[in-house]
N, C-alpha and C positions, 0 to 999 in steps of 0.2 A: 342107316337107321340110327346108329350111335350118334352121329353128328347131329341128326335132326332132334334126337332126344336131348342131347346136350344143349342145343340151341333153344329148345322149348323150355328146358329147366332154367337156362340163363335169363330168358325173357320173363318167366314167372318170378324169378328172384328179383329182377329189376322192377317188376310191377309191385311186388310185396315190400320192397325196400321203402321205408318211411323217409320222407324228406326231413332234412335237418331243421330244427326249430332255432333259427339264428337269432330271433328276437327274444328268446326265453330269458337269458341272463339280464338283458337290459330292462325287460318288463319287470322282473323280480326286483332289480335295483330301484326302478321307479316306484314300485309298490312300497318298498322299504322307506324311501325318501318321503313319500306322501304320508305314510303312517307315522314317521318321526315328526313331521311337521304338525300333524294333528295332536300328537301326544305331548309335544314340547311345551305348549302353554300349561297343560295340567301338571307336568313335572316342575315347571317354574313356580306354579302356585304352591305346590307342596313344599318346595325348597324355601320359598318366601315365608311360609307359615312357621318355619323354624328360626327365623331371624328376629332380632329385636326391632322395635318400631323405628329406631334411628337408622339401622342398617337397611331396613326394608324401604325407607323413604329416600335413600341416596340416589343421585342421578349423575352418572350411570350407576346401575345397581352393583353392589358389592357382592360378587359371586363367592368369594372366599371368606365372607364374614363369619364370625363365630356363631354356632348354632345354640339355640335355647328353646325351652318349652314354655316361655312366658305367654306366648299367644294362646296356647291351649289352656293354660291355667286361667287366663283372663276370660276365655270363652266359657269354661265350665264353672268358674267360681266368681264371675263378675256380678254386676248388679242384677241383671235379669237372667233367670235360669233358662237354659236352652231345652230342657227336657219336655215341658208342656208343648212348645211348638213342634218338636220332633215327634212326639206321640200323636199330636193332631194330624200332622202330615202322614204318618204311618197309618193311622186309622182311616183317614179319608181316602188314601191311595189304595189300601188293601180292600176295604169294603166296596168302594166304587168299582174296582177291577173285578171283584167277585160278581157284583150285580151285572156288570157289562157282559161277562161270560155267560151268565145264566140267561140273559136276554138275547144275546147275539147268536147263540148256538142254535136254538130252534128257528130263529128268523133266517139264518143262513141256510138251514136245512130246507125251509119253505121256498127259498129263492134259488136253490141249486139242484138238489136231488129230487124234490117234489115241487117244482115251480108252480106258484099260484098264477092266477090270471093277471096279465099286465105286469109281470115281475120286473120288466125293464123300467116301467114308470116308478115302481117302488124303489128300485136302486137309484134312479135319478133323484127321487125325493130325498133319500138319505144323503146323497152327495150334495144336493142344493142347500142342506142345512149347514154345511161347512163354508158356503160361499159368503155368508154374511159376516162381516167383521164382528168380533166379540164386543168391542167397545161400542158398537152401534146399539146393541141390546142391553148395555150395562145399566142405563138409567131406568128402564122399565123393571128390570130385575131387582134393582135396589129399592124402588118404590114398592114392589110386591113384598120384598123381605121386610121392609119397614112397616107396612100395613099389617102384615101377618105376625109380627113380632119374632121373626126368624133371623134378625141381624145378629152377628157374632154367634152363630150356631153351626156346629160342625156338620150336622145332618143336612143343612142347606147346601154346603159345599159338596157333600157326597152325592146329592141329587144332581147338582150342576155338573160335576165331574162325570157322572154316569151318562148323562145326556150328551155331554161334550165328546166322549170317547165312543159312544155307541155306533154312530155311522161308520167310522173307519174300521171298527171291529167287525161289523156286519160284512163290509166289503172284503176284509181280509179272510174271515172265516168262510165266506162263500167261495173264494178262490181255492181254499184248502179242501172244502167238502166236494168241490167239483171233481177232484182227483180220486174220490172213493170209488172202487169198482162196483158196478151195478150188480155183479154176481153175488157179492157179499150180502147185499140187501135182499136179493131174491132168496138166498139160502136162509137168512134170518126169518123171512116171511114164511117160508115153507116149514121151518121149525116151530112156528107159532109165536114168535116174539112180537110183542106189541110195539108201538112207536117209542114209548119211553125206554123200554128195554133195548130196542135197536140203537137209540141214540146213546145210551149209557154203556152198553156192553159191546157193540159192534163198531159204531162210527167213532166214538170218542177215542178208543185206543189207537185207531189208524191215524187220526189227525192230531194226536197229542203234541207233536212238534209244532203244528200250527197254533194249537191252543196256547202253548207256552210262549210262542212269539207274540201272539196277540195280547196275552196277559202282561208280558214284559213291557211292550210298547204302551199299553194303557196305564200301567203303573208309572212309567217314566213321565208320561204326559201329565198325570195327576200330581206326581211329586214335584214337578218343576213349575206348575201353574202358579202365577203370581197375581194377575190382574183381578180375578174374582176374589181371591183371598185378601188382597190389599184393600179392596173397597168394601167387602161384605163382612169382614171380621175386625175385631179390635184387640182384646186381650184374652178372652176365654177360648176362642177358636183360632187363634193366630197360628199360622203354619210356619214351617222352617224357612221358605223363601222370604216371607214377610219379616221374619226375625232377622234375616241377613241384612235387610235394608236399614236396620237400626244401627249398623256400624258406620254409616255415613251420617255424621252429626255436624252441628254448627261449629264444633271445635276442630273439625278436619276429618280426614279419612284415616282410620286406624288400619293400615294395610296388612300388617302381620296378623292381627286378630281376625280381620276379614278373610284372609287366605286360610287361616286355621279353621274358622267357622265353615267356609265353603267346602273345605276338604272333608270335614266331619259330616256335613249335610249331604255330600255326594257319595259317601260310603255306602248307604243302603242300595243306591242304584248300581254302583260298581260291583257290589257283592252279588246282587241279583243277576246282573248281566254276566258276571263270571260263572256263576253257578248254572246258568241256563244257556251258556254260549253254544253248546252242541245242538240243543233243541232249537235255539234261535236260528242258527244257520240252516238246519233242516227245514224249519218252518217257513223261513223266508224264501227258500228255493222250492218248496213243495208245489206251489201252484204255478211255477214259471215254466215248467217243462211238461209237455204233453206226452 
């Protein structure tokens, strides 16, 4: 009996023993290498922004060249002020992101929790709007803006950014709302909560990581958009990406100033991503596991 018990215990121990993860260290090393490769160009851009124009233009680059703040001084105190383009980008990105969230949240609810008729056709329609290249519709949009007197108007960009980001936001929010337990909605209905109260007080707190991820992605897409802003704006509604193109002139490329300007323009996105990194990871993985 004792031998049998010992044999059974040994068998159970062998079954419960976890196999060694031999590829763990190598996968970690590979992840670090890939991460460094992605970050290295950004670090090089930041380092170049502290060089003088002569040192930044050398080939091969002078890694140990003396550092200076001349690039940032020229950026902030040059001929054209960077503050209006930065404020225009901030306004267009924030307002369009808010509008996208206000529109995509009830739409995603209608396509996931309380699906409407032919909801698959609706989702395909949203997806089909992203299949047309933006440049293909640029001329009609420009003519429309010209005829209506909306050229060089920040509100026109807000409308375009909202419509541009709305399809992907609906798809993302639908995957997040699909994970909401039905029991919570039934309990809210029993307590007498109407639709707006259910969306605001029951569903929104549960999918807050998904809302944060959707908002951050829409903000990044709006902040980085160049084609619409380059064609439809001039001086009043000029955005930060359009302002960056001014550093490529007939006199040459001012590399140090361009790197300084690119780093300053990238700061809002970097700060927003760092502040919402935990919510972003939770949100992007919320709809991936059943």
